[in-house]
N, C-alpha and C positions, 0 to 999 in steps of 0.2 A: 725608299726601300727598294731593293732589287726585285725584279720580276722572277723570283725563284719558285715558280708554282709547282715544279715537279716534286718538291718537298712534301706536297700535300696529296700526292697520288696515293690512294689507299693501298695499292700493291707495294709501293715503296715503304709506306708506314708499317706494313706488316713485316717486311724484311728488316727494318730497323728494330722492331720489337723483338724479333727472333735473335738478332745479333746482340742486342742489349741483354737478353736473357741467357746468352751463351748457349743457344739451342744447338749449335754445331761446334761447341768448344771454341778454342782460339782459332779464328780464321786467319789464313796466311796468304790466300790468293783471291783477288776480286777481278772479275771480267765484265766489262760493259761493251756491248756491240750494238751499233745503230746503223741500219741500212735504209737509205732513201733512194728514190730514182733520180731526184734532182733537188735543187734548192727550192724551198717553199715559196710560191708566188706571193703569198699574203693576199692583200687586197688588190694588188696590181695584176695586169694582164699582158705585160710586155713580154716579148719573146725571150729577152734576157732578164731574169728576175733581179731585183735590187740586191738580194743576198749574194749574187754572183759578181757584183761590181765592187771593187775595192774602195772606190770613191764614196760609195754609199754605206757599205757594210763594214769596212775597215778590216775585215778578215773573212775567212770562209767557214767551212763546217766546224772547224775547231772552235772558233769564237762563237758561232751561232748556236750550235747544239752542245759543243764540248763544255760550255759554261754550266749547263744543267747537270751534266755528269759530275763535274768537279765539286759543286757544292753538296751533291748527294754523297759523294765519296768522303769529303771532309767531315761530314756529319757523323760518320761511323768510324773514321780512321784517324782523325786529328791531323795535325800539320805534317806534311811530308818532308823527307830529308833531301830528295833529289828528283829530278824529272828529265826524261829525254823524249824527244819527239821526232817524228817524220811526217811530212805533209807534201802533197803534190796534186796534180790534176791527172786523173786517170781516164776520164770520159768526156768531161764538158770543156772542150777546148775554147769555147767562147767566154768562159769565166776568166777573170783575172785574179781570182782567189783560189785557194785549195778546195778541191771537191772531196778529198780523202785525207784523213789524219790518223796517226797512231801514236799513242802516248804510253810510256811506262812511268808510273809514279811509284817511287820507293818510299817505304816507311820502315822503321826498325822491325825487322823480322817479318815484314809483309811486302807484297807487291800487288799493284793494281795495273791492269792492262785496259786501256780505253781505245776502241777502234770505232771510227765514225766515217761514213761515206755517203756522198750524194751520187755514187756511181753504181748503186745496187740494181738488181733486176726486179726485186719485190721489196715491199716495206716490211722491215723486221726490227724487233727489239729483243735484246737478251741481256739479262743480268745474272751473274752467278758468283756466289761466295763459296769457297771451299775451306772447310775447317778440319780440325784434328778429329772430330767425331761425326762429321756429316757435311751435307751440301744444301745450300739454298739456291734455287734457280727459278727465274721468271722467263719463260720462253713460250712464244705463240699464245700468250694470254694466260697460260697455266702457271700458277705459282706453287712450287713444290718444296717441301722440307723433307730431306732424307737423312735419317740417323738410325743407327742400330738396326739396320735392315727393315726399318719401318718408314713408310712414305705417307705424308699428309699433303693433299693437293686442294687448292682453291682456284676457282675460275675467275680470273680478273681480265677476261677478254674485253669487257666493256671499257677498261682503262686504255685500250689501244685506240679508241675512237676519239676524235677531237671534241665530240659533243660532251664527253666526260670532263673536259677541262673547265667547264663552267663552275662545277663544285670546287675544283682546286682553287680557282680564282676567288671564289667566295671566302674560302679559308684564308687566302693570302690577304684579301682586303680587311678581314677581321683582325689579322695580325698587325696590319698597318695601323688600323684604328687603335689597337692596344698600345702600339709603340708611340703614337702621337699622344695618347692619354698619359702614359707613364714616363715619357722621355727616354725610352730605351734606345740606346745607340748601337746595340748589337747588329742591326741590319747594315749599318755603315761598315762595321768590322767585317761582316760577311762579304760585302763588296770587295774590300781590300784583300782578303784572303784569296778569293777567286782570281782577282785581277793579277795578283802577284804570280800565281802559278801560270796563268795564261801568258803573261809577259815573259816568264822564264822559259816556257815551252817554245814560244816564237823565237826567243833569243837563241835557243839551242838549235833551231833549224839553220840559222845562219852560221853558227859556230861550227856545227858538224864535227865536234871533237869530243864526243862522250857526254855523259850526263852533266847537266848544269846544277850546281849546288844551290840549295835553298836555305842552307844554314847560315 
């Protein structure tokens, strides 16, 4: 089973519920923005984090954090038709992987923009869905649903702290146990879907000749 724990973030689960209920009508634009100061050190204390070394990480911020954004996006948008990507190093010259990436993921009648960087000045997360009758946004911990000039806001600041991940992993482990008990192979399909888009995105970097088709 993939370690797709962001799927169990309570803020994201509320966003999914609103989208499923058509709370903002048909959504047509999704925006995901992730800012970090550097690659996460994890348990290591080396000056150059393992996530910044291609021999260990196999890719940079696109592979490391972009994976999480992609399965979240696919959960609410289905399979895309095309993807184009840009990636590079803006700040961390000692890394031999990208510290910044920008993806445009196309769906029929919809577009998603994913921006990820390890070159930020402060840690930030922002998700926004714009629909025909409203907007859903999670920014600075506040989750907001705006529609018909009425705004509903929930405080999900706690989900910005790593301590909250423990409950997400608990739900992930429960899903793993269920898959083992039932023989559910959907988690393997989940891996394939995300890997296909990541592979297409990295291929589009070298091609640099327009969007790469996923059809």
